C-alpha positions as a Markdown table, in Angstrom:
| # | Residue | x | y | z |
|---|---|---|---|---|
| 1 | Unk | -13.3 | 18.9 | 4.4 |
| 2 | Unk | -12.3 | 17.8 | 0.9 |
| 3 | Unk | -11.2 | 14.1 | 0.9 |
| 4 | Unk | -10.5 | 12.0 | -2.1 |
| 5 | Unk | -9.7 | 8.3 | -1.6 |
| 6 | Unk | -8.8 | 6.3 | -4.7 |
| 7 | Unk | -10.4 | 2.9 | -4.8 |
| 8 | Unk | -8.2 | 0.9 | -7.2 |
| 9 | Unk | -10.0 | -1.6 | -9.6 |
| 10 | Unk | -8.6 | -3.8 | -12.3 |
| 11 | Unk | -11.7 | -6.0 | -12.9 |
| 12 | Unk | -15.5 | -6.0 | -12.4 |
| 13 | Unk | -16.5 | -5.9 | -8.8 |
| 14 | Unk | -18.8 | -4.1 | -6.4 |
| 15 | Unk | -18.2 | -0.4 | -7.0 |
| 16 | Unk | -17.6 | 1.6 | -3.8 |
| 17 | Unk | -18.6 | 5.1 | -5.0 |
| 18 | Unk | -19.9 | 6.8 | -1.8 |
| 19 | Unk | -18.8 | 10.2 | -0.7 |
| 20 | Unk | -15.1 | 10.8 | -0.5 |
| 21 | Unk | -14.3 | 7.7 | -2.6 |
| 22 | Unk | -13.2 | 7.8 | -6.2 |
| 23 | Unk | -13.2 | 4.4 | -8.0 |
| 24 | Unk | -10.4 | 4.4 | -10.5 |
| 25 | Unk | -9.7 | 1.8 | -13.2 |
| 26 | Unk | -6.0 | 1.0 | -12.6 |
| 27 | Unk | -4.2 | 0.0 | -15.8 |
| 28 | Unk | -7.1 | 1.0 | -18.1 |
| 29 | Unk | -4.7 | 1.8 | -21.0 |
| 30 | Unk | -4.0 | -2.0 | -21.2 |
| 31 | Unk | -7.3 | -3.4 | -20.0 |
| 32 | Unk | -9.9 | -5.3 | -22.0 |
| 33 | Unk | -12.6 | -4.3 | -19.5 |
| 34 | Unk | -14.7 | -1.1 | -19.5 |
| 35 | Unk | -15.6 | -0.7 | -15.8 |
| 36 | Unk | -17.4 | 2.6 | -16.5 |
| 37 | Unk | -15.5 | 4.4 | -13.8 |
| 38 | Unk | -12.6 | 7.0 | -13.9 |
| 39 | Unk | -9.7 | 5.6 | -15.8 |
| 40 | Unk | -6.1 | 6.2 | -14.8 |
| 41 | Unk | -5.2 | 6.7 | -18.5 |
| 42 | Unk | -6.2 | 10.4 | -18.7 |
| 43 | Unk | -4.2 | 13.5 | -18.1 |
| 44 | Unk | -0.8 | 12.9 | -16.4 |
| 45 | Unk | -0.7 | 9.1 | -16.3 |
| 46 | Unk | 1.4 | 6.0 | -16.0 |
| 47 | Unk | -1.4 | 3.6 | -16.8 |
| 48 | Unk | 0.7 | 1.5 | -19.1 |
| 49 | Unk | 3.0 | 0.6 | -16.2 |
| 50 | Unk | 0.2 | -1.2 | -14.4 |
| 51 | Unk | 1.7 | -4.7 | -14.9 |
| 52 | Unk | 4.6 | -3.8 | -12.6 |
| 53 | Unk | 3.1 | -0.9 | -10.7 |
| 54 | Unk | -0.2 | -2.5 | -9.9 |
| 55 | Unk | -2.5 | -0.2 | -7.9 |
| 56 | Unk | 0.1 | 2.5 | -7.9 |
| 57 | Unk | -1.0 | 3.7 | -11.3 |
| 58 | Unk | -4.3 | 4.8 | -9.7 |
| 59 | Unk | -2.3 | 6.4 | -6.9 |
| 60 | Unk | -0.2 | 8.3 | -9.4 |
| 61 | Unk | -3.3 | 9.5 | -11.3 |
| 62 | Unk | -4.9 | 10.7 | -8.0 |
| 63 | Unk | -1.7 | 12.6 | -7.1 |
| 64 | Unk | -1.2 | 14.3 | -10.5 |
| 65 | Unk | -4.8 | 15.0 | -11.5 |
| 66 | Unk | -6.8 | 15.9 | -8.4 |
| 67 | Unk | -6.8 | 18.4 | -5.5 |
| 68 | Unk | -8.0 | 17.7 | -2.0 |
| 69 | Unk | -7.2 | 18.3 | 1.7 |
| 70 | Unk | -6.7 | 14.6 | 2.2 |
| 71 | Unk | -5.9 | 11.9 | -0.4 |
| 72 | Unk | -5.4 | 8.2 | -0.1 |
| 73 | Unk | -5.6 | 4.8 | -1.6 |
| 74 | Unk | -7.6 | 1.7 | -0.9 |
| 75 | Unk | -8.5 | -1.4 | -2.9 |
| 76 | Unk | -11.7 | -2.7 | -4.4 |
| 77 | Unk | -11.4 | -5.7 | -2.0 |
| 78 | Unk | -9.6 | -3.9 | 1.0 |
| 79 | Unk | -10.7 | -0.9 | 2.9 |
| 80 | Unk | -10.2 | 0.5 | 6.4 |
| 81 | Unk | -12.8 | -0.3 | 9.0 |
| 82 | Unk | -13.7 | 0.5 | 12.6 |
| 83 | Unk | -14.8 | -2.5 | 14.7 |
| 84 | Unk | -15.5 | -2.4 | 18.4 |
| 85 | Unk | -14.1 | -5.9 | 18.8 |
| 86 | Unk | -10.7 | -4.9 | 17.5 |
| 87 | Unk | -9.1 | -4.7 | 21.0 |
| 88 | Unk | -10.0 | -8.3 | 21.7 |
| 89 | Unk | -9.1 | -9.3 | 18.1 |
| 90 | Unk | -5.6 | -7.7 | 18.6 |
| 91 | Unk | -5.0 | -9.5 | 21.8 |
| 92 | Unk | -5.9 | -12.8 | 20.2 |
| 93 | Unk | -3.5 | -12.1 | 17.4 |
| 94 | Unk | -0.7 | -11.5 | 19.9 |
| 95 | Unk | -1.3 | -15.1 | 21.1 |
| 96 | Unk | -1.5 | -16.4 | 17.6 |
| 97 | Unk | 1.8 | -14.6 | 16.7 |
| 98 | Unk | 3.6 | -16.1 | 19.6 |
| 99 | Unk | 2.4 | -19.6 | 18.8 |
| 100 | Unk | 3.2 | -19.3 | 15.1 |
| 101 | Unk | 6.6 | -17.6 | 15.8 |
| 102 | Unk | 7.6 | -20.7 | 17.9 |
| 103 | Unk | 6.4 | -23.1 | 15.2 |
| 104 | Unk | 8.3 | -21.2 | 12.6 |
| 105 | Unk | 11.6 | -22.2 | 14.1 |
| 106 | Unk | 11.3 | -25.4 | 12.1 |
| 107 | Unk | 10.1 | -23.7 | 8.9 |
| 108 | Unk | 11.5 | -20.2 | 8.9 |
| 109 | Unk | 11.2 | -19.4 | 5.2 |
| 110 | Unk | 7.6 | -20.7 | 5.0 |
| 111 | Unk | 6.3 | -18.7 | 8.0 |
| 112 | Unk | 3.7 | -16.0 | 7.2 |
| 113 | Unk | 3.2 | -12.8 | 9.1 |
| 114 | Unk | 0.1 | -12.3 | 11.1 |
| 115 | Unk | -2.2 | -9.9 | 9.3 |
| 116 | Unk | -4.5 | -7.7 | 11.3 |
| 117 | Unk | -7.4 | -8.0 | 8.8 |
| 118 | Unk | -11.0 | -9.1 | 8.9 |
| 119 | Unk | -12.6 | -11.3 | 6.2 |
| 120 | Unk | -16.0 | -10.6 | 4.6 |
| 121 | Unk | -17.9 | -12.9 | 2.3 |
| 122 | Unk | -20.9 | -10.7 | 1.5 |
| 123 | Unk | -20.7 | -7.8 | -1.0 |
| 124 | Unk | -23.7 | -6.0 | 0.6 |
| 125 | Unk | -22.1 | -6.2 | 4.1 |
| 126 | Unk | -18.8 | -5.0 | 2.5 |
| 127 | Unk | -20.5 | -2.1 | 0.9 |
| 128 | Unk | -22.1 | -1.3 | 4.3 |
| 129 | Unk | -18.7 | -1.0 | 5.9 |
| 130 | Unk | -17.6 | 1.2 | 3.0 |
| 131 | Unk | -20.6 | 3.6 | 3.5 |
| 132 | Unk | -19.9 | 3.7 | 7.2 |
| 133 | Unk | -16.2 | 4.5 | 6.7 |
| 134 | Unk | -17.0 | 7.3 | 4.3 |
| 135 | Unk | -19.4 | 8.8 | 6.8 |
| 136 | Unk | -16.8 | 8.7 | 9.6 |
| 137 | Unk | -13.8 | 10.0 | 7.6 |
| 138 | Unk | -14.2 | 13.7 | 8.4 |
| 139 | Unk | -14.5 | 12.9 | 12.1 |
| 140 | Unk | -11.5 | 10.6 | 12.0 |
| 141 | Unk | -9.4 | 13.3 | 10.5 |
| 142 | Unk | -10.7 | 16.3 | 12.3 |
| 143 | Unk | -8.2 | 15.9 | 15.2 |
| 144 | Unk | -5.3 | 16.8 | 13.0 |
| 145 | Unk | -4.4 | 13.3 | 12.0 |
| 146 | Unk | -1.7 | 13.3 | 9.2 |
| 147 | Unk | -1.9 | 9.7 | 8.2 |
| 148 | Unk | -4.3 | 6.8 | 8.5 |
| 149 | Unk | -2.4 | 3.6 | 8.0 |
| 150 | Unk | -3.4 | -0.1 | 8.1 |
| 151 | Unk | -2.7 | -1.7 | 11.5 |
| 152 | Unk | 0.7 | -3.3 | 10.9 |
| 153 | Unk | 1.2 | -7.0 | 10.5 |
| 154 | Unk | 4.3 | -8.6 | 12.0 |
| 155 | Unk | 6.7 | -11.0 | 10.5 |
| 156 | Unk | 8.7 | -13.6 | 12.3 |
| 157 | Unk | 11.9 | -12.5 | 10.6 |
| 158 | Unk | 13.0 | -9.1 | 9.3 |
| 159 | Unk | 11.0 | -7.4 | 6.5 |
| 160 | Unk | 14.0 | -7.8 | 4.3 |
| 161 | Unk | 14.5 | -11.5 | 4.9 |
| 162 | Unk | 10.8 | -12.3 | 4.7 |
| 163 | Unk | 10.2 | -10.5 | 1.4 |
| 164 | Unk | 13.6 | -11.2 | -0.2 |
| 165 | Unk | 12.1 | -14.3 | -1.9 |
| 166 | Unk | 9.3 | -12.3 | -3.3 |
| 167 | Unk | 11.4 | -9.6 | -5.1 |
| 168 | Unk | 14.9 | -11.0 | -5.2 |
| 169 | Unk | 17.9 | -9.8 | -3.2 |
| 170 | Unk | 19.4 | -7.8 | -6.1 |
| 171 | Unk | 16.2 | -5.7 | -6.3 |
| 172 | Unk | 16.5 | -4.9 | -2.6 |
| 173 | Unk | 20.2 | -4.1 | -3.0 |
| 174 | Unk | 19.4 | -1.6 | -5.8 |
| 175 | Unk | 16.5 | -0.1 | -3.8 |
| 176 | Unk | 18.7 | 0.4 | -0.8 |
| 177 | Unk | 21.5 | 2.0 | -2.9 |
| 178 | Unk | 18.9 | 4.4 | -4.4 |
| 179 | Unk | 17.5 | 5.4 | -1.1 |
| 180 | Unk | 20.9 | 5.9 | 0.4 |
| 181 | Unk | 22.2 | 8.0 | -2.4 |
| 182 | Unk | 19.2 | 10.2 | -3.0 |
| 183 | Unk | 17.3 | 10.4 | 0.3 |
| 184 | Unk | 20.0 | 10.4 | 3.1 |
| 185 | Unk | 17.6 | 11.8 | 5.8 |
| 186 | Unk | 15.1 | 9.0 | 5.0 |
| 187 | Unk | 17.7 | 6.3 | 4.7 |
| 188 | Unk | 18.2 | 5.5 | 8.4 |
| 189 | Unk | 14.5 | 5.0 | 8.9 |
| 190 | Unk | 14.3 | 2.9 | 5.7 |
| 191 | Unk | 17.1 | 0.6 | 7.1 |
| 192 | Unk | 15.4 | 0.4 | 10.5 |
| 193 | Unk | 12.1 | -0.6 | 8.9 |
| 194 | Unk | 13.7 | -3.2 | 6.6 |
| 195 | Unk | 15.6 | -4.7 | 9.6 |
| 196 | Unk | 12.4 | -4.7 | 11.7 |
| 197 | Unk | 9.5 | -7.1 | 11.8 |
| 198 | Unk | 6.5 | -4.6 | 11.7 |
| 199 | Unk | 4.9 | -4.0 | 8.3 |
| 200 | Unk | 2.3 | -1.6 | 7.1 |
| 201 | Unk | 1.2 | -3.5 | 4.0 |
| 202 | Unk | -1.1 | -3.2 | 1.0 |
| 203 | Unk | 0.1 | 0.3 | -0.1 |
| 204 | Unk | -2.9 | 1.6 | 1.7 |
| 205 | Unk | -3.0 | 5.0 | 3.4 |
| 206 | Unk | -4.9 | 8.3 | 3.8 |
| 207 | Unk | -2.7 | 11.4 | 4.2 |
| 208 | Unk | -3.0 | 15.1 | 4.4 |
| 209 | Unk | -2.2 | 16.8 | 1.1 |
| 210 | Unk | 1.3 | 18.0 | 2.1 |
| 211 | Unk | 2.3 | 14.6 | 3.5 |
| 212 | Unk | 0.8 | 12.8 | 0.5 |
| 213 | Unk | 2.7 | 15.0 | -1.9 |
| 214 | Unk | 6.0 | 14.3 | -0.2 |
| 215 | Unk | 5.2 | 10.6 | -0.1 |
| 216 | Unk | 4.3 | 10.4 | -3.8 |
| 217 | Unk | 7.2 | 12.5 | -4.9 |
| 218 | Unk | 9.7 | 10.3 | -3.2 |
| 219 | Unk | 7.9 | 7.0 | -3.9 |
| 220 | Unk | 7.6 | 7.4 | -7.7 |
| 221 | Unk | 11.1 | 8.9 | -8.0 |
| 222 | Unk | 12.7 | 5.9 | -6.3 |
| 223 | Unk | 10.6 | 3.4 | -8.3 |
| 224 | Unk | 11.6 | 5.2 | -11.6 |
| 225 | Unk | 15.3 | 5.2 | -10.6 |
| 226 | Unk | 14.9 | 1.4 | -9.8 |
| 227 | Unk | 13.6 | 0.8 | -13.3 |
| 228 | Unk | 16.5 | 2.7 | -14.7 |
| 229 | Unk | 19.0 | 0.8 | -12.6 |
| 230 | Unk | 17.5 | -2.5 | -13.6 |
| 231 | Unk | 18.1 | -1.7 | -17.2 |
| 232 | Unk | 21.5 | 0.0 | -16.8 |
| 233 | Unk | 22.9 | -2.9 | -14.9 |
| 234 | Unk | 21.7 | -5.4 | -17.5 |
| 235 | Unk | 19.3 | -7.4 | -15.4 |
| 236 | Unk | 16.5 | -6.9 | -18.0 |
| 237 | Unk | 16.4 | -5.4 | -21.4 |
| 238 | Unk | 12.8 | -4.1 | -21.3 |
| 239 | Unk | 10.9 | -4.1 | -18.0 |
| 240 | Unk | 7.6 | -3.7 | -19.8 |
| 241 | Unk | 8.0 | -7.0 | -21.6 |
| 242 | Unk | 9.6 | -9.2 | -19.0 |
| 243 | Unk | 7.4 | -11.3 | -16.7 |
| 244 | Unk | 10.3 | -11.4 | -14.3 |
| 245 | Unk | 9.5 | -7.7 | -13.5 |
| 246 | Unk | 5.7 | -8.3 | -13.0 |
| 247 | Unk | 4.4 | -6.6 | -9.9 |
| 248 | Unk | 8.0 | -5.8 | -8.7 |
| 249 | Unk | 7.4 | -2.0 | -8.3 |
| 250 | Unk | 4.2 | -2.7 | -6.4 |
| 251 | Unk | 6.1 | -5.0 | -3.9 |
| 252 | Unk | 9.0 | -2.5 | -3.5 |
| 253 | Unk | 6.4 | 0.3 | -2.9 |
| 254 | Unk | 5.0 | -1.6 | 0.0 |
| 255 | Unk | 8.5 | -1.6 | 1.6 |
| 256 | Unk | 8.9 | 2.1 | 0.9 |
| 257 | Unk | 5.4 | 2.9 | 2.2 |
| 258 | Unk | 6.1 | 0.9 | 5.3 |
| 259 | Unk | 9.3 | 2.9 | 5.9 |
| 260 | Unk | 7.6 | 6.2 | 5.1 |
| 261 | Unk | 4.9 | 5.7 | 7.7 |
| 262 | Unk | 7.5 | 4.9 | 10.4 |
| 263 | Unk | 9.6 | 7.8 | 9.2 |
| 264 | Unk | 6.6 | 10.1 | 9.5 |
| 265 | Unk | 5.9 | 8.9 | 13.0 |
| 266 | Unk | 9.5 | 9.7 | 14.0 |
| 267 | Unk | 9.1 | 13.2 | 12.6 |
| 268 | Unk | 6.1 | 13.8 | 14.9 |
| 269 | Unk | 3.4 | 13.2 | 12.4 |
| 270 | Unk | 0.1 | 12.0 | 13.9 |
| 271 | Unk | -0.5 | 8.5 | 12.6 |
| 272 | Unk | -3.7 | 6.7 | 13.2 |
| 273 | Unk | -3.9 | 2.9 | 12.5 |
| 274 | Unk | -7.0 | 1.1 | 11.6 |
| 275 | Unk | -7.7 | -2.6 | 10.8 |
| 276 | Unk | -8.6 | -3.6 | 7.3 |
| 277 | Unk | -11.6 | -5.6 | 6.1 |
| 278 | Unk | -11.1 | -7.5 | 2.9 |
| 279 | Unk | -13.7 | -9.0 | 0.5 |
| 280 | Unk | -13.1 | -12.7 | 0.0 |
| 281 | Unk | -14.9 | -12.7 | -3.3 |
| 282 | Unk | -12.2 | -12.3 | -6.0 |
């Protein structure tokens, strides 16, 4: 089974280069670092958009310049992991969610969603988890799984209300208009996801090639249309030079990815969720 998982880097860190993983320097066209790994500035590339697309420039490069049965994206500090204790961990998080949901009644806009992630402080241990995941991937996907997604976190308010402060209401309004006008079959699921509280975050996933192609085609088309709408409506004169647009496309992509995973489940795709382990060392 041919599997290519992009590991997005933008700065020096432990390189996860085991089987099935492809470390990619995201934003290499603008970087002052030479990480000595595959850059996202070769071939069909949007590397120069990295300040607002973030890790998605690596995702785009993988989509346009490689072939595989399964493709996906993880981060240099966040990868999928299997842990035997996850059932207990998930139960404890339910309790934590209820407690924090109650406390958030007095600080609604400061409440933070419960993330189903593990922390790791040791690069050698983190690399060990990476090696183990790589060795398990073929087995994990051999049952016909279409998508591996991060176990969703849960917000105390809707996704839209929670993330509105991060990206601005006008950006969400434009995004909704674009989805509604261009992807009418997807739109009801997008609405449901934005009005819901569950959130598959980090733009992380592993998908079979057909699902991955559909996902990327829609994702990058919507983000391009959002850039064009931002300019045509006069919100900004040049998205590449405005700090106000920094990381916006990456944030919007998380919302679209979240909705796409829920949309895929509704269509009968087999979605497998896994917890995420993150390296605390920045």
